[in-house]
N, C-alpha and C positions, 0 to 999 in steps of 0.2 A: 097360345098353348102354355100351360104351366110346366116349366122345366125344373124337375126336382133337383137336378145337379146344380143348375145355376142358382136356385133358391136355397140350397143347403146351407145351414149355419156351420161355419168352420169350427173345428174342435177347440175348446178353450184350454189354454196351457198357461200355467203360472209364469209370470215374468219376474218374480222376486223371491222364489223359494222352491224347494223340491216338490215335485208334483207327479211322482211315479211310484208304483208299488215295488217293494223289495221282498224277496222270498228267502226262507231258510235254504241252505244248501247242504249236501252231503258229498264229500270228496274222498278219493283214495289218494293219500299223500304220495304213494309210490309212483303214480302215473299222472301227477298234476304239477303244474308250475304256476307261479305268480309272475305275470309279465308286466313290468313297469314301462309304459310307453311314452316316449318323447318328453320325459321330465328334464328338459334341457334349459340352460340359462336363458336363451333368447325367448323361451316360451313362459317360464314360471319364475324367473328371477326379476326383481324390480329394476335391475340395470339392463335387462334384456331388450332386444329391439322390437319385439312384438307385444307391446304393452297391453293391448286389449285382452290378451290371454292371461297375462300375469294379473291384471286387475281383477278379473273374474275368479282366478284361482285363489287369490287372497280372500275375496269375499266369501267363497265357498269353503275355504280351509282345505283345499285339495292336497297341497303338499304335506300338511300336518297329518291328514287322514291317511295318505299314502305311506308316510313314515311309520305310522302305527301298524299298518298292514305288513310292511316289510319287516319290522322288528318282530311281530308275532310269527310270521312265516319262518324267519331264521331261528327263533327260539324253539319252534315245534318241528324243525327239520324239513320244512317244505322247500323245494327248489325255487330259487328266485332267479329270473332272467331279466335283462334290460333290453329295450328296443330303442335305438337312436335313428333319427333321420339325419340327412346331411345333403349338402349340395356343393358341387364343384364350381369354381369361378366361371361366371358366365351363365350359370344355371342351365347347362345343356340338357339336364333331365326333363326340363319343362318343354323343350322343343321351341320352334320359332314362334314369334308373335303372330296374331293376337293371343294373349294368354288369359286363362280364366282369372277372375277377380283375385282370389286368394294367392294364386301363383304370382301374379303381377305384383301384388303387395309385398310378398316375401322377397321377391327379387329387388324391388325398389328399395326396401329397407336394408338390403345386403345381409339378411339374417340366415342363420343356420349353415354358415359356410364351413366346409370340412376343415378341421384343424384349428378353428377359432374357439375362443372362450365361450361364445354363445352356443356352440354345438356340444359343449360338455354337459354332463348331467349335474344338476344342482347339488350342492354340498350335502344337503340333508338326505339325499336319496342315492348317493353314489354307491356303486357296487362294492361288496365286501368279499374279501377272500377270492375264491375262484368263480364267483358269479359271472356268467358270460354276458357279453353285450353283443347283440346282433344288429346289423345295419341294413336299412333300406331307404332309398330316397323318395319313396312313394307313400301314399296314404295307407297302403297295406304292408304290414311287416313281412308278408310272405312273398311280395313281388320284388323282383330284381335282387334277390338275396337267397341265403341258404337256410332260412328258418324252417321250412317244411321238412327238409331232409334231416336237420338237427333234431327236431321234435320226434321224428320217426326213429332216428338212431337211439334216442334216449328212452324210447317206449312211452312217450307222453300221449295221453288220450284226452286230458282236460286242461284247458288254458284259462286262467283267471286274469282278466284284463283290468288295468287301471291306467289313467294317464290323461294327457291333453293333446288333442281336444276330442270331445265326445263325437262331434260331427265329422271328424276327419280320421285320424288314425284308429280310434276305437271302432268306428263304423267300418272302415275299409278292412281292418284286420279281422273283425268279427265275421264279416261275410266270407272272406277268403278262408279263414279257419273252418267255417261251417262247410264250405264247398270241398274242403279236404277231409271232411268227416271227423273233425275234432269237436268235442263238447266245449262250449264257450260259456263262461260266467263273467259278468261285468259287475264290479263293485262301484255302484253309482255315485256314492259319496267320496270316492277316490278319483273321480273324473270331473272335468269341467270343460266348458266351451266358451264361445265369445260372449254369451249372455245366458241367463237362466232359461229364457224361452227356448233357445236352440237345444240346450242340454236336456231340458224336460221333454220336449217334443220327441227327440231321438229315443230317449229311454222309455217314454210312455207309449209311443205308437210304432216306432220303426224297429229298434234293436231287439225288442222282445220277440220278434219273428224268428230270430236266429240264435238268441242267447238267453240265458237265465239272468234276470236282473236281481242283484242282491246288494248288500252293503257290508261295511267293515265289521259291524257287530255280529252279523250272521257268519261272517268269515271266521271270526274268533271262535265261535261255537263249533264250526266245522273242523277246526284244527285240533280240538280236544280229543 
């Protein structure tokens, strides 16, 4: 018997460049924030412990693009927030072994420990003035933290995401925000993952189910 599922050709995704569609956006600056996610030294600094993420972020220009977005948001009066992850010694947030692959790797490298240099935001993207930083040790910025209540307190309805990585915090936070009835926009060229293939696949096939996929140039237009 011919099994159409078994014989299906898997979707092709670029492994060496952007391969997803970006759309123009319209925003209300009074009820929108730009959320910079996990732009921390261990992830996007060349001296960080999780070099696979830094390597891809360099190749894609993630930090440079994110800095452009931050500067534009500040100039146009859009609220900027920052989301940091962290772990306590022993990584109790992960629970007992066996651990999933990425959790085991982060623990082995001793990365993103609370209070360490690796847990700090990279110099190019550090908060300015009274820009708040929210904290969550999970792949969702809303889990085990107070982000949801803070967003509601500030009357936020739209959250624009950028950060590292696309397949982790961007995905987890997108789904959680959507489940809380927030509008989600992702600036694809201000994000990166472990490789192009993962980044492209998530934006081309998965994240567009819950978020609008855009880029920094469309973001500039929306701020005008």
